[in-house]
N, C-alpha and C positions, 0 to 999 in steps of 0.2 A: 552902317556896318561896312567895313572894307574886307575884301577877300585876302586870304593869306598870300604872301609873296611867292612867286614861282621859284622852285629850287633849280639851281644850275648844277649840272653834272659834268665832270671832266671825262672826256672820251680818250681812249687809247687806240693807236693805230693797230689794226689787225695784223697778225703774222702772215696772213694770206692762206689760201687754200692749197692743198697738196693732193694730187691724185695718187691713190694707192691701189695696186693690183696685188691680190693675194691668191695663191693656189694652196689648197690643203687636201688632206685625206683624213681618214679616221684617226690617225695618230697625231694630227696637228698640222701646222703650217709647213709647206714644202718650200715655197718661195714667196718672199715679200719684195715687191718692186715699187719704188717711188718714182713717179714721173717727174722729169725736170720741170722747174717752175716756168710757167708760160707756154708749155708744150701741150698739144692736144694729141690724143691717141688716134693713130690712123691704122688701117688694116695692115699696112706694111710694117709699122713699128710693132704691132701686136704679134704678127707672124715672126718677126725677128726675135722678139722676147721669148716666144715659145721655143724656137730652135736654138738660140744662143744662150739663153739663161735657164729656162725650165728643163729642157732635155738633159743638159749636163748635171743639173742639180739632182734630178731624179736618178741619174746613173750613179752619182756620188753617194746618194743616200740608199742605193740598192733596194728600191722599193719592190722589185720583182714584177713590176707592171710592164706589160708590153706597150711601148710607145705607139706602135702602129695601131693598136686597138683604141688608145685613148686620145691620140692627136692625129687629125687628118692632115696629111701633107698637102701643102698648097703648090 
């Protein structure tokens, strides 16, 4: 008795992984940030994202949250 032939599968190249950072409150997403491909998150980049992206977004959406209470300045 012979064993069945091995099946061969075609593989496809992956689109790659993407780092996503999301900030939300009870109403839903506030900010969705995709990290550039090949980049790692450092404390300096994260701090810049908080100051340059999250803070203005919160101000635009008028959440009424005091940033001094929710974000510790570095």
